[in-house]
mmCIF file of the N, C-alpha and C atoms, coordinates in Angstrom:
data_MODEL
# 
_entry.id   MODEL 
# 
loop_
_atom_site.group_PDB 
_atom_site.id 
_atom_site.type_symbol 
_atom_site.label_atom_id 
_atom_site.label_alt_id 
_atom_site.label_comp_id 
_atom_site.label_asym_id 
_atom_site.label_entity_id 
_atom_site.label_seq_id 
_atom_site.pdbx_PDB_ins_code 
_atom_site.Cartn_x 
_atom_site.Cartn_y 
_atom_site.Cartn_z 
_atom_site.occupancy 
_atom_site.B_iso_or_equiv 
_atom_site.pdbx_formal_charge 
_atom_site.auth_seq_id 
_atom_site.auth_comp_id 
_atom_site.auth_asym_id 
_atom_site.auth_atom_id 
_atom_site.pdbx_PDB_model_num 
ATOM 1   N N  . MET A 1 1  ? 70.679 -26.964 124.408 1.00 0.00 ? 1  MET A N  1 
ATOM 2   C CA . MET A 1 1  ? 71.107 -25.753 125.070 1.00 0.00 ? 1  MET A CA 1 
ATOM 3   C C  . MET A 1 1  ? 70.257 -24.569 124.643 1.00 0.00 ? 1  MET A C  1 
ATOM 4   N N  . SER A 1 2  ? 69.627 -24.681 123.491 1.00 0.00 ? 2  SER A N  1 
ATOM 5   C CA . SER A 1 2  ? 68.838 -23.542 123.014 1.00 0.00 ? 2  SER A CA 1 
ATOM 6   C C  . SER A 1 2  ? 67.652 -23.249 123.922 1.00 0.00 ? 2  SER A C  1 
ATOM 7   N N  . PHE A 1 3  ? 67.055 -24.290 124.530 1.00 0.00 ? 3  PHE A N  1 
ATOM 8   C CA . PHE A 1 3  ? 65.940 -24.054 125.441 1.00 0.00 ? 3  PHE A CA 1 
ATOM 9   C C  . PHE A 1 3  ? 66.393 -23.277 126.677 1.00 0.00 ? 3  PHE A C  1 
ATOM 10  N N  . ILE A 1 4  ? 67.550 -23.627 127.191 1.00 0.00 ? 4  ILE A N  1 
ATOM 11  C CA . ILE A 1 4  ? 68.083 -22.953 128.366 1.00 0.00 ? 4  ILE A CA 1 
ATOM 12  C C  . ILE A 1 4  ? 68.408 -21.499 128.043 1.00 0.00 ? 4  ILE A C  1 
ATOM 13  N N  . MET A 1 5  ? 69.112 -21.287 126.942 1.00 0.00 ? 5  MET A N  1 
ATOM 14  C CA . MET A 1 5  ? 69.490 -19.923 126.572 1.00 0.00 ? 5  MET A CA 1 
ATOM 15  C C  . MET A 1 5  ? 68.270 -19.084 126.207 1.00 0.00 ? 5  MET A C  1 
ATOM 16  N N  . THR A 1 6  ? 67.273 -19.689 125.565 1.00 0.00 ? 6  THR A N  1 
ATOM 17  C CA . THR A 1 6  ? 66.049 -18.962 125.231 1.00 0.00 ? 6  THR A CA 1 
ATOM 18  C C  . THR A 1 6  ? 65.297 -18.567 126.487 1.00 0.00 ? 6  THR A C  1 
ATOM 19  N N  . TYR A 1 7  ? 65.263 -19.455 127.468 1.00 0.00 ? 7  TYR A N  1 
ATOM 20  C CA . TYR A 1 7  ? 64.589 -19.144 128.729 1.00 0.00 ? 7  TYR A CA 1 
ATOM 21  C C  . TYR A 1 7  ? 65.226 -17.918 129.385 1.00 0.00 ? 7  TYR A C  1 
ATOM 22  N N  . TYR A 1 8  ? 66.545 -17.944 129.517 1.00 0.00 ? 8  TYR A N  1 
ATOM 23  C CA . TYR A 1 8  ? 67.230 -16.817 130.157 1.00 0.00 ? 8  TYR A CA 1 
ATOM 24  C C  . TYR A 1 8  ? 67.097 -15.530 129.346 1.00 0.00 ? 8  TYR A C  1 
ATOM 25  N N  . THR A 1 9  ? 67.125 -15.640 128.034 1.00 0.00 ? 9  THR A N  1 
ATOM 26  C CA . THR A 1 9  ? 66.967 -14.459 127.185 1.00 0.00 ? 9  THR A CA 1 
ATOM 27  C C  . THR A 1 9  ? 65.564 -13.874 127.337 1.00 0.00 ? 9  THR A C  1 
ATOM 28  N N  . SER A 1 10 ? 64.550 -14.720 127.328 1.00 0.00 ? 10 SER A N  1 
ATOM 29  C CA . SER A 1 10 ? 63.173 -14.243 127.471 1.00 0.00 ? 10 SER A CA 1 
ATOM 30  C C  . SER A 1 10 ? 62.924 -13.671 128.858 1.00 0.00 ? 10 SER A C  1 
ATOM 31  N N  . LYS A 1 11 ? 63.464 -14.313 129.864 1.00 0.00 ? 11 LYS A N  1 
ATOM 32  C CA . LYS A 1 11 ? 63.253 -13.877 131.243 1.00 0.00 ? 11 LYS A CA 1 
ATOM 33  C C  . LYS A 1 11 ? 63.903 -12.525 131.516 1.00 0.00 ? 11 LYS A C  1 
ATOM 34  N N  . SER A 1 12 ? 65.065 -12.286 130.940 1.00 0.00 ? 12 SER A N  1 
ATOM 35  C CA . SER A 1 12 ? 65.802 -11.057 131.234 1.00 0.00 ? 12 SER A CA 1 
ATOM 36  C C  . SER A 1 12 ? 65.625 -9.975  130.171 1.00 0.00 ? 12 SER A C  1 
ATOM 37  N N  . ASN A 1 13 ? 65.022 -10.321 129.036 1.00 0.00 ? 13 ASN A N  1 
ATOM 38  C CA . ASN A 1 13 ? 64.911 -9.387  127.906 1.00 0.00 ? 13 ASN A CA 1 
ATOM 39  C C  . ASN A 1 13 ? 66.281 -8.876  127.467 1.00 0.00 ? 13 ASN A C  1 
ATOM 40  N N  . SER A 1 14 ? 67.264 -9.740  127.560 1.00 0.00 ? 14 SER A N  1 
ATOM 41  C CA . SER A 1 14 ? 68.624 -9.400  127.174 1.00 0.00 ? 14 SER A CA 1 
ATOM 42  C C  . SER A 1 14 ? 69.299 -10.629 126.582 1.00 0.00 ? 14 SER A C  1 
ATOM 43  N N  . LEU A 1 15 ? 70.188 -10.406 125.661 1.00 0.00 ? 15 LEU A N  1 
ATOM 44  C CA . LEU A 1 15 ? 70.928 -11.498 125.044 1.00 0.00 ? 15 LEU A CA 1 
ATOM 45  C C  . LEU A 1 15 ? 72.136 -11.919 125.880 1.00 0.00 ? 15 LEU A C  1 
ATOM 46  N N  . TRP A 1 16 ? 72.566 -11.090 126.799 1.00 0.00 ? 16 TRP A N  1 
ATOM 47  C CA . TRP A 1 16 ? 73.791 -11.335 127.550 1.00 0.00 ? 16 TRP A CA 1 
ATOM 48  C C  . TRP A 1 16 ? 73.776 -12.591 128.416 1.00 0.00 ? 16 TRP A C  1 
ATOM 49  N N  . PRO A 1 17 ? 72.681 -12.947 129.076 1.00 0.00 ? 17 PRO A N  1 
ATOM 50  C CA . PRO A 1 17 ? 72.714 -14.207 129.829 1.00 0.00 ? 17 PRO A CA 1 
ATOM 51  C C  . PRO A 1 17 ? 72.995 -15.420 128.941 1.00 0.00 ? 17 PRO A C  1 
ATOM 52  N N  . ALA A 1 18 ? 72.449 -15.436 127.738 1.00 0.00 ? 18 ALA A N  1 
ATOM 53  C CA . ALA A 1 18 ? 72.712 -16.540 126.815 1.00 0.00 ? 18 ALA A CA 1 
ATOM 54  C C  . ALA A 1 18 ? 74.165 -16.524 126.347 1.00 0.00 ? 18 ALA A C  1 
ATOM 55  N N  . VAL A 1 19 ? 74.702 -15.358 126.110 1.00 0.00 ? 19 VAL A N  1 
ATOM 56  C CA . VAL A 1 19 ? 76.103 -15.240 125.690 1.00 0.00 ? 19 VAL A CA 1 
ATOM 57  C C  . VAL A 1 19 ? 77.027 -15.758 126.788 1.00 0.00 ? 19 VAL A C  1 
ATOM 58  N N  . ILE A 1 20 ? 76.767 -15.350 128.020 1.00 0.00 ? 20 ILE A N  1 
ATOM 59  C CA . ILE A 1 20 ? 77.601 -15.781 129.147 1.00 0.00 ? 20 ILE A CA 1 
ATOM 60  C C  . ILE A 1 20 ? 77.443 -17.279 129.381 1.00 0.00 ? 20 ILE A C  1 
ATOM 61  N N  . PHE A 1 21 ? 76.207 -17.782 129.306 1.00 0.00 ? 21 PHE A N  1 
ATOM 62  C CA . PHE A 1 21 ? 75.973 -19.219 129.465 1.00 0.00 ? 21 PHE A CA 1 
ATOM 63  C C  . PHE A 1 21 ? 76.750 -20.016 128.425 1.00 0.00 ? 21 PHE A C  1 
ATOM 64  N N  . HIS A 1 22 ? 76.703 -19.589 127.194 1.00 0.00 ? 22 HIS A N  1 
ATOM 65  C CA . HIS A 1 22 ? 77.401 -20.292 126.118 1.00 0.00 ? 22 HIS A CA 1 
ATOM 66  C C  . HIS A 1 22 ? 78.910 -20.236 126.326 1.00 0.00 ? 22 HIS A C  1 
ATOM 67  N N  . ALA A 1 23 ? 79.424 -19.101 126.727 1.00 0.00 ? 23 ALA A N  1 
ATOM 68  C CA . ALA A 1 23 ? 80.867 -18.964 126.956 1.00 0.00 ? 23 ALA A CA 1 
ATOM 69  C C  . ALA A 1 23 ? 81.332 -19.862 128.101 1.00 0.00 ? 23 ALA A C  1 
ATOM 70  N N  . VAL A 1 24 ? 80.589 -19.872 129.195 1.00 0.00 ? 24 VAL A N  1 
ATOM 71  C CA . VAL A 1 24 ? 80.954 -20.709 130.335 1.00 0.00 ? 24 VAL A CA 1 
ATOM 72  C C  . VAL A 1 24 ? 80.872 -22.185 129.963 1.00 0.00 ? 24 VAL A C  1 
ATOM 73  N N  . SER A 1 25 ? 79.860 -22.548 129.220 1.00 0.00 ? 25 SER A N  1 
ATOM 74  C CA . SER A 1 25 ? 79.728 -23.930 128.759 1.00 0.00 ? 25 SER A CA 1 
ATOM 75  C C  . SER A 1 25 ? 80.939 -24.342 127.924 1.00 0.00 ? 25 SER A C  1 
ATOM 76  N N  . ASN A 1 26 ? 81.366 -23.475 127.033 1.00 0.00 ? 26 ASN A N  1 
ATOM 77  C CA . ASN A 1 26 ? 82.541 -23.778 126.207 1.00 0.00 ? 26 ASN A CA 1 
ATOM 78  C C  . ASN A 1 26 ? 83.799 -23.929 127.048 1.00 0.00 ? 26 ASN A C  1 
ATOM 79  N N  . VAL A 1 27 ? 83.969 -23.076 128.039 1.00 0.00 ? 27 VAL A N  1 
ATOM 80  C CA . VAL A 1 27 ? 85.160 -23.164 128.888 1.00 0.00 ? 27 VAL A CA 1 
ATOM 81  C C  . VAL A 1 27 ? 85.198 -24.497 129.619 1.00 0.00 ? 27 VAL A C  1 
ATOM 82  N N  . TYR A 1 28 ? 84.077 -24.884 130.211 1.00 0.00 ? 28 TYR A N  1 
ATOM 83  C CA . TYR A 1 28 ? 84.052 -26.147 130.942 1.00 0.00 ? 28 TYR A CA 1 
ATOM 84  C C  . TYR A 1 28 ? 84.248 -27.350 130.026 1.00 0.00 ? 28 TYR A C  1 
ATOM 85  N N  . VAL A 1 29 ? 83.550 -27.373 128.910 1.00 0.00 ? 29 VAL A N  1 
ATOM 86  C CA . VAL A 1 29 ? 83.597 -28.535 128.030 1.00 0.00 ? 29 VAL A CA 1 
ATOM 87  C C  . VAL A 1 29 ? 84.939 -28.655 127.309 1.00 0.00 ? 29 VAL A C  1 
ATOM 88  N N  . GLN A 1 30 ? 85.557 -27.534 126.951 1.00 0.00 ? 30 GLN A N  1 
ATOM 89  C CA . GLN A 1 30 ? 86.771 -27.589 126.145 1.00 0.00 ? 30 GLN A CA 1 
ATOM 90  C C  . GLN A 1 30 ? 88.062 -27.417 126.927 1.00 0.00 ? 30 GLN A C  1 
ATOM 91  N N  . LYS A 1 31 ? 88.022 -26.735 128.062 1.00 0.00 ? 31 LYS A N  1 
ATOM 92  C CA . LYS A 1 31 ? 89.267 -26.423 128.780 1.00 0.00 ? 31 LYS A CA 1 
ATOM 93  C C  . LYS A 1 31 ? 89.405 -27.102 130.140 1.00 0.00 ? 31 LYS A C  1 
ATOM 94  N N  . ILE A 1 32 ? 88.331 -27.240 130.888 1.00 0.00 ? 32 ILE A N  1 
ATOM 95  C CA . ILE A 1 32 ? 88.445 -27.739 132.263 1.00 0.00 ? 32 ILE A CA 1 
ATOM 96  C C  . ILE A 1 32 ? 88.270 -29.254 132.340 1.00 0.00 ? 32 ILE A C  1 
ATOM 97  N N  . PHE A 1 33 ? 87.210 -29.789 131.764 1.00 0.00 ? 33 PHE A N  1 
ATOM 98  C CA . PHE A 1 33 ? 86.939 -31.212 131.892 1.00 0.00 ? 33 PHE A CA 1 
ATOM 99  C C  . PHE A 1 33 ? 87.895 -32.130 131.130 1.00 0.00 ? 33 PHE A C  1 
ATOM 100 N N  . PRO A 1 34 ? 88.343 -31.818 129.915 1.00 0.00 ? 34 PRO A N  1 
ATOM 101 C CA . PRO A 1 34 ? 89.248 -32.752 129.213 1.00 0.00 ? 34 PRO A CA 1 
ATOM 102 C C  . PRO A 1 34 ? 90.532 -33.104 129.969 1.00 0.00 ? 34 PRO A C  1 
ATOM 103 N N  . PRO A 1 35 ? 91.239 -32.141 130.575 1.00 0.00 ? 35 PRO A N  1 
ATOM 104 C CA . PRO A 1 35 ? 92.443 -32.547 131.312 1.00 0.00 ? 35 PRO A CA 1 
ATOM 105 C C  . PRO A 1 35 ? 92.140 -33.417 132.532 1.00 0.00 ? 35 PRO A C  1 
ATOM 106 N N  . LEU A 1 36 ? 90.951 -33.244 133.107 1.00 0.00 ? 36 LEU A N  1 
ATOM 107 C CA . LEU A 1 36 ? 90.599 -34.032 134.289 1.00 0.00 ? 36 LEU A CA 1 
ATOM 108 C C  . LEU A 1 36 ? 90.262 -35.482 133.943 1.00 0.00 ? 36 LEU A C  1 
ATOM 109 N N  . THR A 1 37 ? 89.840 -35.723 132.714 1.00 0.00 ? 37 THR A N  1 
ATOM 110 C CA . THR A 1 37 ? 89.355 -37.055 132.354 1.00 0.00 ? 37 THR A CA 1 
ATOM 111 C C  . THR A 1 37 ? 90.134 -37.721 131.233 1.00 0.00 ? 37 THR A C  1 
ATOM 112 N N  . SER A 1 38 ? 91.161 -37.105 130.723 1.00 0.00 ? 38 SER A N  1 
ATOM 113 C CA . SER A 1 38 ? 91.868 -37.653 129.561 1.00 0.00 ? 38 SER A CA 1 
ATOM 114 C C  . SER A 1 38 ? 92.633 -38.933 129.859 1.00 0.00 ? 38 SER A C  1 
ATOM 115 N N  . LYS A 1 39 ? 92.863 -39.245 131.118 1.00 0.00 ? 39 LYS A N  1 
ATOM 116 C CA . LYS A 1 39 ? 93.618 -40.450 131.463 1.00 0.00 ? 39 LYS A CA 1 
ATOM 117 C C  . LYS A 1 39 ? 92.724 -41.687 131.595 1.00 0.00 ? 39 LYS A C  1 
ATOM 118 N N  . ILE A 1 40 ? 91.436 -41.496 131.458 1.00 0.00 ? 40 ILE A N  1 
ATOM 119 C CA . ILE A 1 40 ? 90.503 -42.615 131.567 1.00 0.00 ? 40 ILE A CA 1 
ATOM 120 C C  . ILE A 1 40 ? 90.341 -43.260 130.191 1.00 0.00 ? 40 ILE A C  1 
ATOM 121 N N  . GLU A 1 41 ? 90.590 -44.545 130.104 1.00 0.00 ? 41 GLU A N  1 
ATOM 122 C CA . GLU A 1 41 ? 90.494 -45.248 128.828 1.00 0.00 ? 41 GLU A CA 1 
ATOM 123 C C  . GLU A 1 41 ? 89.028 -45.393 128.421 1.00 0.00 ? 41 GLU A C  1 
ATOM 124 N N  . GLY A 1 42 ? 88.732 -45.104 127.175 1.00 0.00 ? 42 GLY A N  1 
ATOM 125 C CA . GLY A 1 42 ? 87.379 -45.232 126.649 1.00 0.00 ? 42 GLY A CA 1 
ATOM 126 C C  . GLY A 1 42 ? 86.479 -44.054 126.953 1.00 0.00 ? 42 GLY A C  1 
ATOM 127 N N  . TYR A 1 43 ? 87.026 -42.945 127.369 1.00 0.00 ? 43 TYR A N  1 
ATOM 128 C CA . TYR A 1 43 ? 86.231 -41.770 127.727 1.00 0.00 ? 43 TYR A CA 1 
ATOM 129 C C  . TYR A 1 43 ? 85.760 -40.987 126.508 1.00 0.00 ? 43 TYR A C  1 
ATOM 130 N N  . GLU A 1 44 ? 86.347 -41.238 125.353 1.00 0.00 ? 44 GLU A N  1 
ATOM 131 C CA . GLU A 1 44 ? 86.091 -40.414 124.172 1.00 0.00 ? 44 GLU A CA 1 
ATOM 132 C C  . GLU A 1 44 ? 84.612 -40.338 123.800 1.00 0.00 ? 44 GLU A C  1 
ATOM 133 N N  . HIS A 1 45 ? 83.886 -41.407 124.019 1.00 0.00 ? 45 HIS A N  1 
ATOM 134 C CA . HIS A 1 45 ? 82.471 -41.448 123.634 1.00 0.00 ? 45 HIS A CA 1 
ATOM 135 C C  . HIS A 1 45 ? 81.558 -40.832 124.684 1.00 0.00 ? 45 HIS A C  1 
ATOM 136 N N  . TRP A 1 46 ? 82.066 -40.666 125.883 1.00 0.00 ? 46 TRP A N  1 
ATOM 137 C CA . TRP A 1 46 ? 81.226 -40.183 126.976 1.00 0.00 ? 46 TRP A CA 1 
ATOM 138 C C  . TRP A 1 46 ? 81.395 -38.702 127.262 1.00 0.00 ? 46 TRP A C  1 
ATOM 139 N N  . LEU A 1 47 ? 82.589 -38.194 127.128 1.00 0.00 ? 47 LEU A N  1 
ATOM 140 C CA . LEU A 1 47 ? 82.869 -36.822 127.558 1.00 0.00 ? 47 LEU A CA 1 
ATOM 141 C C  . LEU A 1 47 ? 83.209 -35.925 126.381 1.00 0.00 ? 47 LEU A C  1 
ATOM 142 N N  . GLY A 1 48 ? 83.273 -34.665 126.654 1.00 0.00 ? 48 GLY A N  1 
ATOM 143 C CA . GLY A 1 48 ? 83.617 -33.704 125.621 1.00 0.00 ? 48 GLY A CA 1 
ATOM 144 C C  . GLY A 1 48 ? 82.393 -33.074 124.992 1.00 0.00 ? 48 GLY A C  1 
ATOM 145 N N  . GLU A 1 49 ? 82.648 -32.234 124.043 1.00 0.00 ? 49 GLU A N  1 
ATOM 146 C CA . GLU A 1 49 ? 81.585 -31.462 123.403 1.00 0.00 ? 49 GLU A CA 1 
ATOM 147 C C  . GLU A 1 49 ? 80.597 -32.326 122.628 1.00 0.00 ? 49 GLU A C  1 
ATOM 148 N N  . TYR A 1 50 ? 81.057 -33.445 122.121 1.00 0.00 ? 50 TYR A N  1 
ATOM 149 C CA . TYR A 1 50 ? 80.199 -34.323 121.332 1.00 0.00 ? 50 TYR A CA 1 
ATOM 150 C C  . TYR A 1 50 ? 79.922 -35.651 122.035 1.00 0.00 ? 50 TYR A C  1 
ATOM 151 N N  . GLY A 1 51 ? 80.152 -35.694 123.320 1.00 0.00 ? 51 GLY A N  1 
ATOM 152 C CA . GLY A 1 51 ? 79.999 -36.928 124.062 1.00 0.00 ? 51 GLY A CA 1 
ATOM 153 C C  . GLY A 1 51 ? 78.572 -37.217 124.493 1.00 0.00 ? 51 GLY A C  1 
ATOM 154 N N  . ILE A 1 52 ? 78.365 -38.456 124.865 1.00 0.00 ? 52 ILE A N  1 
ATOM 155 C CA . ILE A 1 52 ? 77.043 -38.914 125.290 1.00 0.00 ? 52 ILE A CA 1 
ATOM 156 C C  . ILE A 1 52 ? 76.604 -38.196 126.570 1.00 0.00 ? 52 ILE A C  1 
ATOM 157 N N  . MET A 1 53 ? 77.511 -38.006 127.517 1.00 0.00 ? 53 MET A N  1 
ATOM 158 C CA . MET A 1 53 ? 77.148 -37.383 128.790 1.00 0.00 ? 53 MET A CA 1 
ATOM 159 C C  . MET A 1 53 ? 76.705 -35.939 128.589 1.00 0.00 ? 53 MET A C  1 
ATOM 160 N N  . PHE A 1 54 ? 77.378 -35.212 127.732 1.00 0.00 ? 54 PHE A N  1 
ATOM 161 C CA . PHE A 1 54 ? 76.979 -33.827 127.453 1.00 0.00 ? 54 PHE A CA 1 
ATOM 162 C C  . PHE A 1 54 ? 75.573 -33.791 126.867 1.00 0.00 ? 54 PHE A C  1 
ATOM 163 N N  . ALA A 1 55 ? 75.278 -34.730 125.981 1.00 0.00 ? 55 ALA A N  1 
ATOM 164 C CA . ALA A 1 55 ? 73.942 -34.787 125.382 1.00 0.00 ? 55 ALA A CA 1 
ATOM 165 C C  . ALA A 1 55 ? 72.882 -35.117 126.428 1.00 0.00 ? 55 ALA A C  1 
ATOM 166 N N  . ILE A 1 56 ? 73.170 -36.048 127.323 1.00 0.00 ? 56 ILE A N  1 
ATOM 167 C CA . ILE A 1 56 ? 72.209 -36.429 128.360 1.00 0.00 ? 56 ILE A CA 1 
ATOM 168 C C  . ILE A 1 56 ? 71.939 -35.268 129.315 1.00 0.00 ? 56 ILE A C  1 
ATOM 169 N N  . VAL A 1 57 ? 72.996 -34.638 129.789 1.00 0.00 ? 57 VAL A N  1 
ATOM 170 C CA . VAL A 1 57 ? 72.841 -33.524 130.732 1.00 0.00 ? 57 VAL A CA 1 
ATOM 171 C C  . VAL A 1 57 ? 72.134 -32.347 130.069 1.00 0.00 ? 57 VAL A C  1 
ATOM 172 N N  . THR A 1 58 ? 72.522 -32.020 128.854 1.00 0.00 ? 58 THR A N  1 
ATOM 173 C CA . THR A 1 58 ? 71.898 -30.906 128.147 1.00 0.00 ? 58 THR A CA 1 
ATOM 174 C C  . THR A 1 58 ? 70.425 -31.185 127.864 1.00 0.00 ? 58 THR A C  1 
ATOM 175 N N  . LEU A 1 59 ? 70.103 -32.402 127.471 1.00 0.00 ? 59 LEU A N  1 
ATOM 176 C CA . LEU A 1 59 ? 68.712 -32.773 127.232 1.00 0.00 ? 59 LEU A CA 1 
ATOM 177 C C  . LEU A 1 59 ? 67.889 -32.660 128.513 1.00 0.00 ? 59 LEU A C  1 
ATOM 178 N N  . SER A 1 60 ? 68.430 -33.121 129.621 1.00 0.00 ? 60 SER A N  1 
ATOM 179 C CA . SER A 1 60 ? 67.720 -33.050 130.897 1.00 0.00 ? 60 SER A CA 1 
ATOM 180 C C  . SER A 1 60 ? 67.431 -31.605 131.295 1.00 0.00 ? 60 SER A C  1 
ATOM 181 N N  . PHE A 1 61 ? 68.449 -30.773 131.247 1.00 0.00 ? 61 PHE A N  1 
ATOM 182 C CA . PHE A 1 61 ? 68.252 -29.368 131.601 1.00 0.00 ? 61 PHE A CA 1 
ATOM 183 C C  . PHE A 1 61 ? 67.360 -28.655 130.586 1.00 0.00 ? 61 PHE A C  1 
ATOM 184 N N  . GLY A 1 62 ? 67.495 -29.003 129.325 1.00 0.00 ? 62 GLY A N  1 
ATOM 185 C CA . GLY A 1 62 ? 66.653 -28.394 128.298 1.00 0.00 ? 62 GLY A CA 1 
ATOM 186 C C  . GLY A 1 62 ? 65.186 -28.681 128.519 1.00 0.00 ? 62 GLY A C  1 
ATOM 187 N N  . LEU A 1 63 ? 64.861 -29.939 128.831 1.00 0.00 ? 63 LEU A N  1 
ATOM 188 C CA . LEU A 1 63 ? 63.476 -30.294 129.119 1.00 0.00 ? 63 LEU A CA 1 
ATOM 189 C C  . LEU A 1 63 ? 62.959 -29.592 130.367 1.00 0.00 ? 63 LEU A C  1 
ATOM 190 N N  . TYR A 1 64 ? 63.816 -29.496 131.368 1.00 0.00 ? 64 TYR A N  1 
ATOM 191 C CA . TYR A 1 64 ? 63.424 -28.778 132.600 1.00 0.00 ? 64 TYR A CA 1 
ATOM 192 C C  . TYR A 1 64 ? 63.064 -27.323 132.306 1.00 0.00 ? 64 TYR A C  1 
ATOM 193 N N  . PHE A 1 65 ? 63.929 -26.624 131.584 1.00 0.00 ? 65 PHE A N  1 
ATOM 194 C CA . PHE A 1 65 ? 63.680 -25.212 131.296 1.00 0.00 ? 65 PHE A CA 1 
ATOM 195 C C  . PHE A 1 65 ? 62.529 -25.028 130.307 1.00 0.00 ? 65 PHE A C  1 
ATOM 196 N N  . TRP A 1 66 ? 62.313 -25.970 129.416 1.00 0.00 ? 66 TRP A N  1 
ATOM 197 C CA . TRP A 1 66 ? 61.175 -25.907 128.500 1.00 0.00 ? 66 TRP A CA 1 
ATOM 198 C C  . TRP A 1 66 ? 59.870 -25.987 129.292 1.00 0.00 ? 66 TRP A C  1 
ATOM 199 N N  . ARG A 1 67 ? 59.795 -26.943 130.202 1.00 0.00 ? 67 ARG A N  1 
ATOM 200 C CA . ARG A 1 67 ? 58.584 -27.077 131.023 1.00 0.00 ? 67 ARG A CA 1 
ATOM 201 C C  . ARG A 1 67 ? 58.404 -25.869 131.942 1.00 0.00 ? 67 ARG A C  1 
ATOM 202 N N  . LYS A 1 68 ? 59.506 -25.357 132.474 1.00 0.00 ? 68 LYS A N  1 
ATOM 203 C CA . LYS A 1 68 ? 59.433 -24.173 133.330 1.00 0.00 ? 68 LYS A CA 1 
ATOM 204 C C  . LYS A 1 68 ? 58.921 -22.971 132.545 1.00 0.00 ? 68 LYS A C  1 
ATOM 205 N N  . ALA A 1 69 ? 59.367 -22.818 131.319 1.00 0.00 ? 69 ALA A N  1 
ATOM 206 C CA . ALA A 1 69 ? 58.903 -21.708 130.471 1.00 0.00 ? 69 ALA A CA 1 
ATOM 207 C C  . ALA A 1 69 ? 57.429 -21.855 130.135 1.00 0.00 ? 69 ALA A C  1 
ATOM 208 N N  . GLU A 1 70 ? 56.976 -23.080 129.911 1.00 0.00 ? 70 GLU A N  1 
ATOM 209 C CA . GLU A 1 70 ? 55.561 -23.307 129.640 1.00 0.00 ? 70 GLU A CA 1 
ATOM 210 C C  . GLU A 1 70 ? 54.698 -22.931 130.844 1.00 0.00 ? 70 GLU A C  1 
ATOM 211 N N  . LYS A 1 71 ? 55.150 -23.276 132.039 1.00 0.00 ? 71 LYS A N  1 
ATOM 212 C CA . LYS A 1 71 ? 54.406 -22.943 133.262 1.00 0.00 ? 71 LYS A CA 1 
ATOM 213 C C  . LYS A 1 71 ? 54.344 -21.432 133.488 1.00 0.00 ? 71 LYS A C  1 
ATOM 214 N N  . GLU A 1 72 ? 55.388 -20.732 133.083 1.00 0.00 ? 72 GLU A N  1 
ATOM 215 C CA . GLU A 1 72 ? 55.465 -19.285 133.266 1.00 0.00 ? 72 GLU A CA 1 
ATOM 216 C C  . GLU A 1 72 ? 54.895 -18.518 132.066 1.00 0.00 ? 72 GLU A C  1 
ATOM 217 N N  . ASN A 1 73 ? 54.383 -19.248 131.068 1.00 0.00 ? 73 ASN A N  1 
ATOM 218 C CA . ASN A 1 73 ? 53.821 -18.657 129.854 1.00 0.00 ? 73 ASN A CA 1 
ATOM 219 C C  . ASN A 1 73 ? 54.796 -17.736 129.130 1.00 0.00 ? 73 ASN A C  1 
ATOM 220 N N  . LEU A 1 74 ? 56.019 -18.201 128.985 1.00 0.00 ? 74 LEU A N  1 
ATOM 221 C CA . LEU A 1 74 ? 57.029 -17.416 128.238 1.00 0.00 ? 74 LEU A CA 1 
ATOM 222 C C  . LEU A 1 74 ? 57.002 -17.782 126.779 1.00 0.00 ? 74 LEU A C  1 
# 
């Protein structure tokens, strides 16, 4: 997530986009998604803040924004 937040911070010259991104991420990961998926057996390893899916999605977006920042010389 640091690559994504760094990209937005560098692009806007403000810390607020990273703050808002982090807050929204916390709301989704901790408040919205758990009630939707808690009835699925064996979900503990895949979902949530420390789950495999969060790591995969975050890694994918992180690499995307890292490459985008390199192309834009940020």
